[in-house]
N, C-alpha and C positions, 0 to 999 in steps of 0.2 A: 786162087789162094796159093800159098807157097808150096803145098803138096802137090798140087796140080802142075805148077810150074816146074818143080823138080822131077816130077815123073814124065813130063812131056819133053824135057831137056836133059834127061840123064844120058850121059855119054855123048852130049852135043855141046855146042857152044852156047854161051850166054852173054848178050852184048849189052852195051849201054842203054839201048832202047828198051829192051826187055826189063832191065833193072829199074829203070825210071818209071815204066809202066806198072810195074808191080808195086813200087812205093805209092803211085797215084791211086791205085786200087785200095790201098789201106788208108788214105789220107782223107780227111774231110776238107783239106784245103786245096782250093784250085791252083794255088801256087806251087804245089809240090813238083809237078812236072817241070816248070821253069827252074825251080831251085835245083833239082837234079841235073837237068840239061846244062844250066850254067856251071855248076861245079865240076861236072864230068867232061864236058866239051870245051871249056875255055881253058887257056894256058894261064899259068900262076894263080893268084888269088886276091881277094880284095882286102884292102886295109880300111877299116872304118875309123873316122875321127869325129868326135863329138864336142861341139862347142856351145857354151852358153850364149844365148842371144836374148834381146829383149822379148819377154813373153814366153820363153821356152828354151829349147835346145835345137841346134842344127846338126843332122848326121849326114856326113858326106863319105863317099868311097872313092877310092882310086886303086888301080891295078898295081900290085906289088910285082915289080920286075926292075929290071936295071934303071929304069927311069925314076924309080923312087929314090935313089941316091944321086942319079945323074939327069938333070933337067933337060939335057938335050934329047933324051930318049923318052920324054913324057908321053903317056897315053891317056887322053882324056875322054876317049870314046868307049872303051870297054867297061860294061856295066854288068852286075850280077843281080838277081832277085835274091833278097837275103831276109831270112826270118830274124825279127828282133824281138826280145823281151825287154821291157823297161820297168823298172821298179823305183820307187821313191821312198826315202826315209820318212817316217811320220814325225811331225814336229813333237819336241818334247816327249819322245818315246824311244825305246830300244827296238822297236819293231818295225818292219817294212811294210808298206801299203800292198794293195792288191797288184798283181803284175798286170801290165797291158801289154798285150800282144800286137805287134804290128808286122806287116810285110813291107820291106824296102824294095819297091818294084824297080827294075832296071830301066824302065822308060818313063820314070817320074810319075806314075800313078799315084 
């Protein structure tokens, strides 16, 4: 727990591995470690685009860096594991439906 971590690490360093491990201890999702590692170890960050397609929506990610504006620097290989929450508006209503929680896995799972 956090008290234990702080007491064992008082006056010492605390690295990315310790932080991601702590988050994993408190999470119910197996993706927490991947999410933490991806956002703390990879440079830049992902840009998500959502497009309506037949039968639903398609979500894509690409790395935001120089290649985002200059196609000669494109990077189509870097991927992040990203938590997504999807909500939809109920027809003929002012309210929103239940949230559907998804994980966008970096390896296409």
